[in-house]
Structures are given as C-alpha cells and as structure tokens.
C-alpha positions as CSV (number, residue, x, y, z in Angstrom):
1,M,-8.0,12.1,20.5
2,T,-5.8,9.8,22.6
3,K,-2.1,9.7,21.9
4,P,-1.1,6.7,19.7
5,H,0.6,3.9,21.5
6,I,4.1,3.9,19.9
7,R,7.2,2.3,21.0
8,W,10.6,1.8,19.3
9,F,11.7,-1.9,18.7
10,D,15.3,-0.8,18.1
11,D,16.9,2.2,16.4
12,W,15.1,1.5,13.1
13,Y,11.6,0.0,13.6
14,A,8.7,1.7,15.4
15,I,5.6,-0.3,16.5
16,E,2.1,1.1,16.9
17,A,-0.7,-0.9,18.5
18,I,-3.5,0.5,16.3
19,A,-6.3,-1.8,17.3
20,P,-6.6,-5.2,19.0
21,G,-4.6,-7.6,16.8
22,L,-3.5,-4.8,14.4
23,F,0.1,-3.5,14.6
24,G,1.8,-0.9,12.4
25,I,5.5,-1.5,11.9
26,G,7.1,1.7,10.8
27,E,10.5,2.6,9.4
28,P,10.6,6.3,10.3
29,K,14.4,6.7,9.5
30,Y,13.9,5.4,6.0
31,H,13.3,8.4,3.6
32,Q,10.0,7.0,2.4
33,V,8.8,6.4,6.0
34,N,7.2,3.0,5.2
35,W,4.5,1.4,7.3
36,N,3.9,-2.3,7.2
37,Y,0.9,-3.9,8.9
38,L,0.7,-7.1,11.0
39,I,-2.8,-8.5,11.6
40,V,-3.1,-11.2,14.2
41,G,-6.0,-13.6,14.4
42,Q,-6.7,-16.5,16.8
43,E,-5.0,-19.0,14.5
44,R,-2.7,-17.2,12.1
45,A,-1.1,-13.8,11.4
46,L,-0.6,-11.9,8.2
47,L,2.1,-9.3,7.4
48,F,1.0,-6.9,4.7
49,D,4.2,-5.6,3.0
50,T,7.7,-6.0,4.3
51,G,9.5,-2.7,3.8
52,P,12.6,-2.0,1.7
53,G,14.7,-4.7,3.5
54,L,17.4,-2.4,4.8
55,R,16.8,-4.1,8.1
56,D,15.5,-7.5,8.9
57,I,11.8,-7.2,9.9
58,T,11.4,-10.8,11.1
59,P,12.5,-10.2,14.7
60,V,9.9,-7.4,15.0
61,V,7.2,-9.7,13.8
62,A,8.3,-12.4,16.1
63,S,8.1,-10.0,19.1
64,L,4.4,-9.4,18.3
65,T,3.0,-12.9,17.7
66,D,3.9,-16.5,18.1
67,R,1.3,-17.6,15.5
68,P,2.2,-18.8,12.0
69,V,2.8,-15.8,9.8
70,T,2.0,-15.4,6.1
71,T,3.3,-12.4,4.3
72,L,1.3,-10.8,1.4
73,L,2.6,-8.0,-0.8
74,S,0.4,-5.0,-1.9
75,H,2.5,-4.7,-5.1
76,L,6.1,-5.4,-6.2
77,H,7.9,-2.0,-5.7
78,F,11.2,-2.4,-4.0
79,D,10.2,-0.4,-0.9
80,H,7.5,-2.9,0.0
81,T,9.2,-6.2,-0.9
82,G,12.7,-6.2,0.6
83,N,12.0,-8.7,3.4
84,F,9.7,-10.9,1.4
85,H,12.3,-13.7,1.0
86,R,12.8,-13.9,4.8
87,F,9.4,-15.5,5.4
88,A,8.7,-19.1,4.7
89,D,5.0,-18.6,3.9
90,R,4.4,-16.1,1.1
91,A,1.3,-15.1,-0.8
92,L,0.4,-12.9,-3.8
93,P,-2.8,-11.9,-5.5
94,D,-3.6,-14.2,-8.3
95,L,-3.2,-11.8,-11.2
96,A,-1.9,-12.5,-14.7
97,I,0.7,-9.8,-14.5
98,L,2.2,-11.5,-11.4
99,R,1.8,-15.1,-12.7
100,A,3.9,-14.0,-15.7
101,C,6.8,-13.2,-13.4
102,V,7.2,-16.9,-12.4
103,R,10.1,-18.7,-14.0
104,D,11.0,-22.3,-13.1
105,G,8.8,-22.2,-10.1
106,V,10.1,-19.0,-8.6
107,L,9.0,-15.4,-8.8
108,V,11.4,-13.0,-10.3
109,A,10.2,-9.4,-10.3
110,P,11.0,-7.5,-13.5
111,E,12.5,-4.1,-13.2
112,E,9.4,-2.4,-14.6
113,L,7.4,-3.7,-11.6
114,F,10.2,-3.6,-9.0
115,F,12.2,-0.4,-9.8
116,G,15.1,-1.6,-7.6
117,S,17.6,0.2,-9.7
118,L,16.4,3.5,-8.2
119,E,18.0,2.6,-4.8
120,D,20.4,-0.3,-5.8
121,M,18.0,-2.9,-4.5
122,V,18.2,-6.5,-5.8
123,W,15.2,-8.8,-6.0
124,V,15.6,-12.2,-4.3
125,P,13.8,-14.9,-6.2
126,V,11.2,-16.7,-4.1
127,D,8.6,-19.4,-4.4
128,I,4.9,-18.4,-3.8
129,G,2.9,-20.7,-1.5
130,H,-0.5,-19.0,-2.0
131,W,-2.1,-17.4,-5.0
132,W,-5.2,-15.8,-3.7
133,P,-7.8,-14.4,-6.1
134,I,-9.2,-10.9,-5.9
135,G,-12.2,-11.1,-3.5
136,H,-10.6,-13.8,-1.5
137,R,-11.2,-13.6,2.3
138,I,-8.1,-14.5,4.3
139,D,-9.3,-16.3,7.4
140,L,-6.9,-15.7,10.4
141,G,-9.2,-17.2,12.9
142,G,-11.9,-14.8,14.2
143,R,-10.7,-12.2,11.8
144,S,-11.2,-12.0,8.0
145,L,-9.4,-9.8,5.5
146,E,-10.7,-9.3,1.9
147,I,-8.4,-8.8,-1.0
148,I,-9.5,-5.8,-3.1
149,A,-7.9,-4.8,-6.4
150,T,-6.9,-1.2,-6.3
151,P,-4.8,-0.5,-9.5
152,G,-3.8,3.1,-10.2
153,H,-0.4,3.5,-8.5
154,S,0.6,0.2,-10.2
155,P,-1.3,-2.3,-12.2
156,E,-1.0,-5.1,-9.6
157,S,-1.8,-3.1,-6.5
158,I,-4.2,-4.5,-3.9
159,S,-5.6,-3.3,-0.6
160,L,-7.0,-5.3,2.3
161,Y,-10.3,-4.7,4.0
162,D,-11.3,-5.7,7.5
163,A,-15.1,-5.3,7.3
164,G,-15.5,-6.2,11.0
165,G,-13.1,-3.6,12.1
166,K,-14.0,-1.1,9.4
167,I,-10.3,-0.7,8.5
168,L,-8.8,-0.5,5.0
169,L,-5.1,-1.2,4.5
170,A,-4.6,0.9,1.4
171,A,-0.9,0.5,0.9
172,D,0.3,2.9,-1.9
173,F,-3.2,3.6,-3.2
174,L,-3.9,6.2,-0.5
175,Y,-1.5,7.7,2.0
176,L,-0.4,11.0,3.4
177,G,1.6,13.3,1.1
178,S,2.3,12.9,-2.6
179,L,0.5,10.0,-4.3
180,Y,2.7,8.6,-7.1
181,A,0.9,8.4,-10.4
182,Q,3.9,9.7,-12.4
183,I,5.8,6.5,-12.4
184,P,5.7,3.8,-15.2
185,G,2.7,1.5,-14.7
186,A,0.6,4.2,-12.9
187,F,-2.7,5.0,-14.7
188,L,-5.1,7.7,-13.7
189,P,-8.3,6.1,-15.3
190,D,-7.6,3.0,-13.1
191,Y,-7.0,5.2,-10.1
192,L,-10.4,6.8,-10.5
193,L,-12.2,3.4,-11.1
194,S,-10.6,2.0,-7.9
195,A,-11.4,5.1,-5.9
196,E,-15.0,5.1,-7.0
197,A,-15.4,1.4,-6.2
198,L,-14.0,1.9,-2.7
199,A,-16.2,5.0,-2.2
200,R,-19.3,2.9,-3.0
201,R,-18.6,0.2,-0.5
202,L,-16.7,1.7,2.5
203,P,-18.7,3.0,5.5
204,E,-18.5,6.7,6.5
205,D,-16.5,5.8,9.7
206,V,-13.9,3.6,7.9
207,L,-10.3,4.0,9.0
208,I,-7.8,4.0,6.1
209,L,-4.2,3.1,6.9
210,G,-1.6,4.0,4.2
211,A,1.9,2.7,3.6
212,H,3.9,5.9,3.9
213,G,3.7,8.3,6.9
214,K,4.6,11.6,8.3
215,P,5.4,12.6,11.9
216,L,2.8,14.4,14.0
217,P,3.5,18.1,14.7
218,D,5.3,17.1,17.9
219,G,7.5,14.7,16.0
220,T,5.7,11.5,17.1
221,Q,5.9,8.8,14.4
222,V,2.5,7.3,13.8
223,A,0.9,5.0,11.3
224,P,-0.7,7.3,8.6
225,R,-4.4,7.6,9.1
226,L,-6.8,8.7,6.4
227,F,-10.6,8.9,6.3
228,R,-13.7,8.6,4.1
229,G,-13.4,12.3,3.3
230,D,-9.9,11.8,1.9
231,L,-11.2,9.1,-0.4
232,A,-14.1,11.3,-1.5
233,D,-11.7,14.2,-2.2
234,L,-9.6,11.8,-4.3
235,V,-12.6,10.9,-6.4
236,T,-13.5,14.5,-6.9
237,G,-10.0,15.5,-7.8
238,L,-9.5,12.7,-10.3
239,K,-12.8,13.5,-12.0
240,A,-11.7,17.2,-12.2
241,I,-8.4,16.1,-13.8
242,R,-10.2,13.9,-16.2
243,D,-12.6,16.7,-17.2
244,G,-9.9,19.3,-17.6
245,N,-11.2,21.3,-14.7
246,M,-8.1,21.1,-12.5
247,P,-4.9,22.6,-13.9
248,P,-1.7,21.2,-12.4
249,M,0.0,23.4,-9.8
250,G,3.4,22.5,-11.3
251,Q,4.9,20.3,-13.9
252,N,7.5,17.6,-14.4
253,P,5.7,15.8,-12.9
254,D,2.3,17.4,-12.9
255,R,1.1,18.2,-9.4
256,Y,-2.5,18.4,-8.3
257,W,-3.6,19.3,-4.8
258,I,-6.4,16.9,-3.7
259,N,-6.8,18.4,-0.3
260,G,-4.5,19.7,2.5
261,R,-3.2,16.2,3.2
262,L,-2.9,14.8,-0.3
263,M,-1.2,15.7,-3.6
264,L,-1.3,13.6,-6.7
265,L,1.7,13.5,-9.0
266,A,1.0,12.5,-12.7
267,G,3.2,11.9,-15.8
268,P,2.4,11.9,-19.5
269,E,1.7,8.2,-19.7
270,S,-0.5,8.0,-16.7
271,Y,-3.3,10.1,-18.3
272,G,-4.2,7.5,-20.9
273,S,-7.2,8.5,-22.9
274,W,-7.9,11.5,-20.7
275,R,-5.5,13.8,-22.5
276,S,-6.5,12.6,-26.0
277,E,-10.1,13.2,-25.2
278,Q,-9.2,16.8,-24.2
279,G,-7.3,17.2,-27.4
280,G,-3.9,17.5,-25.8
C-alpha cells in the first residue's frame, strides 16, 4: 500500500489527495478528528461537510480549486456545520425534517438536530440555495455524485456515492471507531435498513470514506478508509442486536463490538421496537 499523500495546510488543517479530484480536508487537532471532502469536477466543486468551524475552512478550499463551490451537509450536527455560513452557495437534501427548520426564508437548526450546546457552538442562520431530493445526481462536470439517504445516526443523514469512482462518502453513518447511535435522533432499525440498502448496491471493491478519523500507527493523519467488509459486519452486528444474539460489552451507553475497527454505541431510545419485541 502506498503512503497517503498528506500535507498540512497550516497548523490546523491537513489535506489528503485521495483520488483525482477528491480531497480530504482533515482537522486532526480537533478532538473528534473530523474529515470533510472536496470533490472537484470540470465545471464545479462540492464540499461535503464543513467541520466544527473552529477555524475558517474557506482558504483551504480556495487553495484546492478555482471552480465555483457548493457546500452540502451530511446532517446538522455542530461538528459538521460550523463553516456552512461562510459559503455563498449552500445545499441540503430535500427532507421534510429539514424544510421544517426554515423560518422567514432562512434555516435555523434546532438544538435537537444541532447539539451545539455540547461544545458552546452557536448556529448561524443561512439561506439555502438548493434543495436536492434523495436520489438526485449532482453534476460537477465529468463527475456525478448521488445523494443517498442513510438515516440511523440521525434522521436527516445522507451519504454521497460516486459510482464512477466506486467511492462512498459515508459521513457519520460509517467511520472508524465508535459509531454514535446513543444520541437523541439515532435509531437502530433505520441504521440496519440503511446498511442493508447500501450492502445491496455497493460493489465489493468500494472505498468508503468516513467523517471521523484516527492516525495510522506511525502517527500519520489520514482520511478514514473503510471497506465492503466493514459494511457487511455492520449489517451482521445490527441483526444480532435486533435478534438479541449480541449482548453489549458495557452499558451507559450500551457498547457492541462490530469488528476490530468499529464499535456501535446505543441508548435506550435508539432500539425502538427491537427491545419491546424481545420483552425488555
């Protein structure tokens, strides 16, 4: 395996050239180690997520492309939305739960979707230029990205699929480490439905890029890579949890090992009917 091409933009942002026209923009010094993704086509570019906003991400994006940039959020949690207001062209998936957040022409994220109080983050109201439906293909010029609904971590979560490049940008649906399904809005039955739908359509050699990373053993910061086997393990694990065949390794929150790279955290509300069906 070749060593990832990583460089530091400054003392906060790291940039990885993952594939032609695809850049990971990481924040390794932030405790959640966010990774945002810039996809550059022949005519336009798309930034998928904007990080917590502790630093301005726009100079990093400007250093990578001179094409017009649209920014699209995977969901409204504070660690993905902090720089959203800094971009002139903004997009969201056309979902009722997000449309309901619009007041007087601007989007105001409610705390139950934003969670900014956890780290004293304040939402900046913005107007939305594009409401793209699920299944919409974003044409960047010679490159197309499909919006896929992947609820589970949150009800409004989406992923982006580059079928030509066999790359899924999975955001918080799948990343290295502990997957958060213990927070308000997370729902294990939806997590399983989303995982099964992805498993049916993604090729065996798909590359899955998550939104939170970990350094390599030598300390190199790299965009988090997952694979078809990780998705298959998630499906298997969720089914075992549903069927009562996988007891948690710990509680408050419940912890389930999916494989050596993934753990799932769950809370009382996220089980939905699964617990009642098991009589507990």
